[in-house]
N, CA, C and O of each residue as an XYZ file, in Angstrom:
308
protein
N       0.824     -1.181      0.000
C       0.000      0.000      0.000
C       0.881      1.262      0.000
O       0.536      2.271     -0.616
N       2.004      1.187      0.691
C       2.901      2.347      0.708
C       3.390      2.679     -0.696
O       3.501      3.855     -1.039
N       3.681      1.685     -1.505
C       4.099      1.929     -2.886
C       2.956      2.521     -3.702
O       3.175      3.431     -4.502
N       1.770      2.028     -3.513
C       0.615      2.540     -4.231
C       0.362      4.007     -3.896
O      -0.026      4.785     -4.767
N       0.576      4.381     -2.655
C       0.355      5.764     -2.232
C       1.292      6.746     -2.938
O       0.977      7.930     -3.052
N       2.432      6.260     -3.408
C       3.363      7.138     -4.122
C       2.749      7.690     -5.403
O       3.012      8.833     -5.776
N       1.939      6.891     -6.073
C       1.310      7.338     -7.315
C      -0.170      7.674     -7.152
O      -0.740      8.389     -7.976
N      -0.793      7.159     -6.089
C      -2.214      7.398     -5.813
C      -2.359      7.798     -4.342
O      -2.777      6.982     -3.520
N      -2.023      9.031     -4.008
C      -1.982      9.445     -2.603
C      -3.325      9.397     -1.874
O      -3.356      9.448     -0.645
N      -4.427      9.299     -2.607
C      -5.743      9.222     -1.968
C      -6.247      7.794     -1.811
O      -7.377      7.586     -1.370
N      -5.427      6.810     -2.164
C      -5.854      5.410     -2.063
C      -6.124      5.042     -0.610
O      -5.382      5.434      0.291
N      -7.177      4.297     -0.399
C      -7.544      3.843      0.942
C      -7.515      2.330      0.976
O      -8.138      1.671      0.143
N      -6.799      1.784      1.929
C      -6.748      0.343      2.148
C      -7.670      0.013      3.306
O      -7.552      0.592      4.386
N      -8.581     -0.909      3.084
C      -9.453     -1.388      4.163
C      -9.032     -2.809      4.471
O      -9.063     -3.679      3.601
N      -8.640     -3.040      5.704
C      -8.227     -4.372      6.140
C      -9.345     -4.925      7.015
O      -9.715     -4.319      8.021
N      -9.880     -6.080      6.625
C     -10.973     -6.708      7.362
C     -10.543     -8.101      7.798
O     -10.749     -9.067      7.064
N      -9.943     -8.219      8.994
C      -9.540     -9.545      9.472
C     -10.744    -10.478      9.543
O     -11.862    -10.055      9.835
N     -10.498    -11.726      9.276
C     -11.582    -12.714      9.241
C     -12.119    -13.030     10.628
O     -13.311    -13.297     10.786
N     -11.252    -13.002     11.634
C     -11.654    -13.386     12.987
C     -11.449    -12.212     13.945
O     -10.411    -11.552     13.897
N     -12.421    -11.946     14.810
C     -12.322    -10.817     15.746
C     -11.074    -10.831     16.621
O     -10.594     -9.767     17.012
N     -10.544    -11.991     16.936
C      -9.343    -12.040     17.779
C      -8.120    -11.471     17.059
O      -7.081    -11.256     17.684
N      -8.232    -11.227     15.767
C      -7.134    -10.644     14.999
C      -7.170     -9.115     14.967
O      -6.186     -8.489     14.574
N      -8.284     -8.505     15.372
C      -8.436     -7.052     15.276
C      -7.306     -6.312     15.989
O      -6.675     -5.434     15.401
N      -7.049     -6.652     17.233
C      -6.017     -5.949     18.000
C      -4.616     -6.237     17.467
O      -3.747     -5.366     17.502
N      -4.394     -7.445     16.979
C      -3.084     -7.786     16.415
C      -2.790     -6.950     15.171
O      -1.673     -6.467     14.990
N      -3.794     -6.786     14.324
C      -3.611     -5.977     13.113
C      -3.425     -4.508     13.500
O      -2.601     -3.811     12.907
N      -4.182     -4.038     14.485
C      -4.036     -2.655     14.953
C      -2.618     -2.420     15.476
O      -2.038     -1.359     15.243
N      -2.077     -3.380     16.162
C      -0.710     -3.256     16.680
C       0.300     -3.155     15.532
O       1.218     -2.338     15.585
N       0.135     -3.974     14.508
C       1.023     -3.899     13.339
C       0.908     -2.544     12.647
O       1.914     -1.967     12.236
N      -0.303     -2.043     12.521
C      -0.499     -0.746     11.881
C       0.091      0.388     12.712
O       0.596      1.368     12.165
N       0.027      0.255     14.019
C       0.597      1.271     14.908
C       2.093      1.422     14.668
O       2.638      2.521     14.762
N       2.748      0.313     14.358
C       4.195      0.325     14.157
C       4.591      0.512     12.684
O       5.768      0.405     12.340
N       3.618      0.787     11.828
C       3.911      1.025     10.416
C       4.009      2.528     10.170
O       3.800      3.331     11.079
N       4.321      2.889      8.958
C       4.374      4.297      8.568
C       3.040      4.784      8.023
O       2.963      5.876      7.459
N       1.990      3.987      8.186
C       0.686      4.311      7.638
C      -0.234      4.875      8.723
O      -0.232      4.401      9.860
N      -1.015      5.886      8.361
C      -2.017      6.383      9.296
C      -3.242      5.475      9.184
O      -3.570      5.016      8.090
N      -3.921      5.210     10.304
C      -5.075      4.317     10.249
C      -6.095      4.694     11.312
O      -5.801      5.388     12.285
N      -7.289      4.210     11.083
C      -8.339      4.323     12.085
C      -9.071      2.990     12.158
O      -9.024      2.173     11.239
N      -9.742      2.805     13.272
C     -10.535      1.590     13.457
C     -11.988      1.919     13.130
O     -12.506      2.945     13.570
N     -12.632      1.074     12.376
C     -14.024      1.286     11.978
C     -14.913      1.436     13.218
O     -15.859      2.225     13.204
N     -14.629      0.709     14.260
C     -15.457      0.748     15.465
C     -15.418      2.106     16.158
O     -16.332      2.440     16.912
N     -14.370      2.892     15.911
C     -14.250      4.193     16.567
C     -14.931      5.302     15.777
O     -15.175      6.384     16.313
N     -15.240      5.047     14.514
C     -15.982      5.985     13.658
C     -15.390      7.387     13.653
O     -16.117      8.380     13.616
N     -14.072      7.459     13.692
C     -13.361      8.732     13.603
C     -12.392      8.642     12.434
O     -11.442      7.860     12.467
N     -12.633      9.443     11.401
C     -11.817      9.366     10.202
C     -11.232     10.731      9.885
O     -11.942     11.737      9.910
N      -9.952     10.768      9.589
C      -9.259     12.007      9.242
C      -8.313     11.780      8.077
O      -7.114     12.033      8.194
N      -8.833     11.310      6.961
C      -8.014     11.051      5.765
C      -6.906     10.038      6.018
O      -5.797     10.185      5.503
N      -7.200      9.024      6.800
C      -6.212      7.972      7.030
C      -5.946      7.195      5.751
O      -6.738      7.212      4.809
N      -4.822      6.523      5.748
C      -4.440      5.703      4.604
C      -5.021      4.299      4.708
O      -5.143      3.595      3.706
N      -5.379      3.894      5.927
C      -5.894      2.549      6.177
C      -7.069      2.636      7.148
O      -7.049      3.411      8.104
N      -8.082      1.831      6.885
C      -9.173      1.641      7.841
C      -9.159      0.173      8.236
O      -9.189     -0.710      7.379
N      -9.113     -0.082      9.532
C      -9.200     -1.434     10.060
C     -10.667     -1.724     10.331
O     -11.267     -1.137     11.230
N     -11.238     -2.626      9.554
C     -12.653     -2.989      9.706
C     -12.771     -3.964     10.877
O     -12.772     -5.181     10.693
N     -12.869     -3.411     12.070
C     -12.941     -4.223     13.289
C     -14.381     -4.288     13.806
O     -14.633     -4.241     15.010
N     -15.302     -4.394     12.870
C     -16.717     -4.547     13.184
C     -17.223     -5.786     12.451
O     -16.574     -6.267     11.521
N     -18.349     -6.291     12.855
C     -18.904     -7.482     12.219
C     -20.168     -7.116     11.450
O     -20.891     -6.196     11.832
N     -20.431     -7.839     10.368
C     -21.655     -7.678      9.612
C     -21.639     -6.555      8.594
O     -22.686     -6.222      8.038
N     -20.488     -5.964      8.333
C     -20.424     -4.846      7.395
C     -19.613     -5.141      6.141
O     -19.431     -4.261      5.300
N     -19.139     -6.333      6.012
C     -18.247     -6.653      4.906
C     -18.901     -6.421      3.547
O     -18.237     -5.943      2.626
N     -20.169     -6.743      3.399
C     -20.827     -6.535      2.111
C     -20.837     -5.057      1.722
O     -20.718     -4.732      0.541
N     -20.974     -4.171      2.688
C     -20.948     -2.730      2.406
C     -19.542     -2.264      2.021
O     -19.376     -1.397      1.164
N     -18.544     -2.846      2.661
C     -17.171     -2.492      2.336
C     -16.822     -2.946      0.917
O     -16.156     -2.223      0.176
N     -17.269     -4.135      0.545
C     -17.063     -4.591     -0.836
C     -17.736     -3.637     -1.813
O     -17.176     -3.321     -2.862
N     -18.926     -3.182     -1.474
C     -19.666     -2.282     -2.341
C     -18.983     -0.938     -2.525
O     -19.151     -0.288     -3.557
N     -18.216     -0.521     -1.531
C     -17.522      0.766     -1.599
C     -16.172      0.664     -2.315
O     -15.557      1.679     -2.639
N     -15.724     -0.552     -2.554
C     -14.374     -0.759     -3.096
C     -14.343     -0.748     -4.615
O     -15.284     -1.183     -5.277
N     -13.248     -0.244     -5.147
C     -12.976     -0.372     -6.580
C     -12.301     -1.704     -6.865
O     -12.501     -2.299     -7.924
N     -11.500     -2.167     -5.913
C     -10.763     -3.423     -6.041
C     -10.847     -4.156     -4.716
O     -10.705     -3.544     -3.658
N     -11.076     -5.465     -4.762
C     -11.082     -6.283     -3.544
C     -10.089     -7.425     -3.703
O      -9.953     -8.000     -4.783
N      -9.407     -7.741     -2.626
C      -8.488     -8.873     -2.614
C      -8.765     -9.656     -1.346
O      -8.698     -9.113     -0.244
N      -9.073    -10.924     -1.504
C      -9.310    -11.799     -0.355
C      -8.078    -12.676     -0.233
O      -7.813    -13.527     -1.082
N      -7.320    -12.451      0.854
C      -6.029    -13.106      0.977
C      -5.995    -14.364      1.818
O      -4.920    -14.918      2.045
N      -7.140    -14.832      2.285
C      -7.152    -16.020      3.118
C      -6.574    -17.239      2.443
O      -6.046    -18.129      3.110
N      -6.665    -17.292      1.131
C      -6.139    -18.441      0.409
C      -4.612    -18.445      0.358
O      -4.019    -19.426     -0.090
N      -3.968    -17.371      0.808
C      -2.511    -17.308      0.810
C      -1.916    -17.997      2.034
O      -0.714    -18.256      2.096
N      -2.780    -18.289      3.005
C      -2.323    -18.880      4.267
C      -2.851    -20.300      4.363
O      -4.015    -20.559      4.057
N      -2.010    -21.200      4.781
C      -2.456    -22.586      4.959
C      -3.387    -22.700      6.128
O      -3.865    -23.793      6.432
């Protein structure tokens, strides 16, 4: 995403972990990255580069808002 931002500075990455127990782990990784992010559950947005979808039941709406979707679960055994 950092490379994409070089040419598309308004690009937004939405990360939606499959299991709720992963929400805090992903937030911790984002905290230590160079990317600005917000958590969907906090409903506070200030032009962040990443939104962590840490809510349940909203995935269909997030897909609807996306230009591109990538489901990466198949990359992990």
